N, C-alpha and C positions, 0 to 999 in steps of 0.2 A: 142867348147865343150858344152855339155849339161848335165843336170841332172834333176831329178824329185823331186819336193817338194810337200807335201800334209799335211793338218792338219785337226784335228777334235776338235771342241770347245764344251765343256759341262759346260756351265756357269750356276751355280745355282742362281746367283744374276743378271741375265740378262745383263751381260757384253759382250755378244756374238759379237755385232757389234763393240764395242770398241776393243775387242781382235782381231777380223778379220781385222779391219783398221790398228791396230798396226803391225800385221803380214804382211799385204800388204805394209806397209811403209818399212819393212825390205827388200822387193824386189825392192824398188825404185832404178832406175838407171840401171836396167837389163831388157833385152828383155825377154818376156815370152809368152807362149801359154797356155791358160786355157781350158782344155778339159772337165773337170767336175767342179762342184762348187768350190772345194778347191783342185784341182789337177793341178799343173802347171809344164810345162817343161820350164826350164830357159836356156838361152844361156849365157855363160860366156867366157871371153877371156883367163883367167888364172886359174890354180888350186887354187891360193890364193883367188879368188873370192868365191869359194865354202866355204872356211873357214870363210871368212868375213860374208857371209850370215848365215852360221851355228851359229856363235857367236851372230849375231843380233837376230835370231829367238829364240835361247836358252835364251838370256837375257829377251826377251819378255815373253816367256813361264814361266820363273821363277817368273815373276811379278804376275802371275795368277796360283799359285800352284793348281794342280788337275783339272784345267779347260780347259787346252789345251794340246794336244799331236800333235807332228808333226814327219814326216819322211823325210829324204833326201836320194836319191839314190847316189851311187858313180857316178863320172863323166864318161861320155862316149864320144868318138870322132866320132863315126859313126852315120849316119842317122838311124833312127829306123822306123819300119813299124808298128806303133801303129794302131790298128783297133779302130775306133771311130764310134759308131752306128749313132749318131746324133750330129753334131757340134752345139754349142750354136749359137743363132741368132745374138748376139751382144756382145761386150766387151770381146771377147775371145783372143785378141792379143794386146800386148803392146810392141812397138819397142822403144829401147833406143839408 
């Protein structure tokens, strides 16, 4: 199963890198493909994993009120034909 997660950071106090690192930590242990700077397609084994990641990211976002927004798509089982104009040159895939 797969789902999309993406976020936007608007830190007034220059916590952007700290917030981004924390959000990335929330994805640790899962395989992902990064197609845009903060747009990830994650692969999970079970529906429960979606909820675990949701809770992790929500907890992180609540530590930085007003500075981070994120979205998570519903789970999907089928392969998807995303059109990507230009794949990143490096660090675009993390297998777990």
